[in-house]
C-alpha positions in Angstrom: -6.5 21.7 -5.0 -7.7 18.6 -6.9 -7.5 15.1 -4.7 -5.0 13.6 -7.0 -2.8 16.7 -6.3 -3.0 16.2 -2.5 -2.5 12.4 -2.8 1.1 13.3 -4.7 2.1 15.8 -2.0 1.2 13.4 0.4 3.0 10.6 -0.9 6.4 13.2 -1.4 6.1 13.9 2.4 8.3 12.0 4.7 5.3 10.6 6.4 3.9 9.3 2.7 7.4 8.2 1.7 7.6 5.9 5.3 4.0 4.7 4.7 5.3 3.7 0.9 8.2 1.9 2.2 6.2 0.1 5.2 3.7 -0.8 2.4 6.4 -2.5 0.0 8.1 -4.5 3.1 4.5 -5.9 3.9 3.8 -6.5 0.3 7.1 -8.5 -0.2 6.0 -10.9 2.8 4.9 -14.2 1.6 3.0 -14.8 4.8 1.1 -11.7 3.4 0.9 -12.5 0.1 -0.7 -15.8 0.9 -3.5 -13.9 3.1 -3.9 -11.6 0.1 -4.4 -14.8 -2.2 -7.1 -16.3 0.1 -9.2 -13.5 0.6 -9.0 -12.6 -3.3 -10.1 -16.2 -3.7 -13.2 -15.8 -0.9 -14.3 -12.8 -2.9 -14.9 -14.8 -6.4 
């Protein structure tokens, strides 16, 4: 089974959906957005 198919299957599973929702919640937090901007600026 190709890797992309495995990833798609995981994301459709209950655990994958849970992690996706957690990621969306964390990404929408202004504190985390600011941390990401600072990290990106350090890498440049």
